C-alpha positions in Angstrom: 46.1 -51.1 0.2 48.5 -48.9 -1.8 45.6 -47.9 -4.1 43.5 -46.9 -1.1 46.3 -44.8 0.4 47.0 -43.1 -3.0 43.3 -42.2 -3.3 43.3 -40.8 0.2 46.4 -38.8 -0.5 45.1 -37.5 -3.8 41.6 -36.7 -2.5 41.3 -32.9 -2.1 37.5 -32.5 -1.7 37.9 -31.8 2.0 40.5 -29.1 1.3 38.1 -27.2 -0.8 35.6 -27.2 2.0 38.2 -25.9 4.4 39.1 -23.1 2.0 35.5 -22.1 1.6 35.0 -22.2 5.4 38.1 -19.9 5.9 36.7 -17.6 3.2 33.3 -17.4 4.9 35.0 -16.7 8.2 37.0 -13.8 6.7 33.9 -12.3 5.1 32.0 -12.6 8.3 34.7 -11.0 10.3 35.0 -8.2 7.8 31.2 -7.7 7.9 31.2 -7.4 11.7 34.1 -4.9 11.7 32.3 -2.9 9.0 29.0 -2.8 11.0 30.8 -1.7 14.2 32.7 1.0 12.3 29.6 2.3 10.6 27.8 2.3 14.0 30.5 4.3 15.6 30.5 6.8 12.7 26.7 7.2 12.8 26.8 7.6 16.6 29.4 10.3 16.2 27.4 12.1 13.5 24.3 12.1 15.7 26.3 13.4 18.7 27.7 16.2 16.6 24.2 17.0 15.3 22.8 17.0 18.9 25.6 19.3 20.0 24.9 21.7 17.2 21.2 21.8 17.9 21.7 22.4 21.6 23.3 25.8 20.8 20.4 26.8 18.5 17.4 25.4 20.3 18.6 25.7 23.9 17.6 22.0 24.6 19.9 20.6 27.2 19.3 16.9 26.7 19.4 15.0 23.4 17.6 11.9 24.6 14.5 10.9 22.7 11.2 11.2 24.7 9.1 8.1 24.1 5.4 8.5 24.7 3.9 5.8 26.9 1.6 3.3 25.2 -2.0 4.3 25.2 
C-alpha cells in the first residue's frame, strides 16, 4: 500500500499535461487578442482611407456596391 501511495505521489505525468494545457490556453488567448487588435487597426485604416477619398472623389458613402448574381 505504501509503495502504491509513493508511486501516486511521485507520478508527475498529469502535471505535464496540465502545464501544456495552460500553455495552449495562454497562446490561444493571445492569438484571439491579436486578431481582434489587428482587425480594429485595419478597420481604422480603411475608415481613414475612406474619409480621405471622400474629399477627393466627392463620394458620400464608402459602402461596397455588390452586383447581384447573374
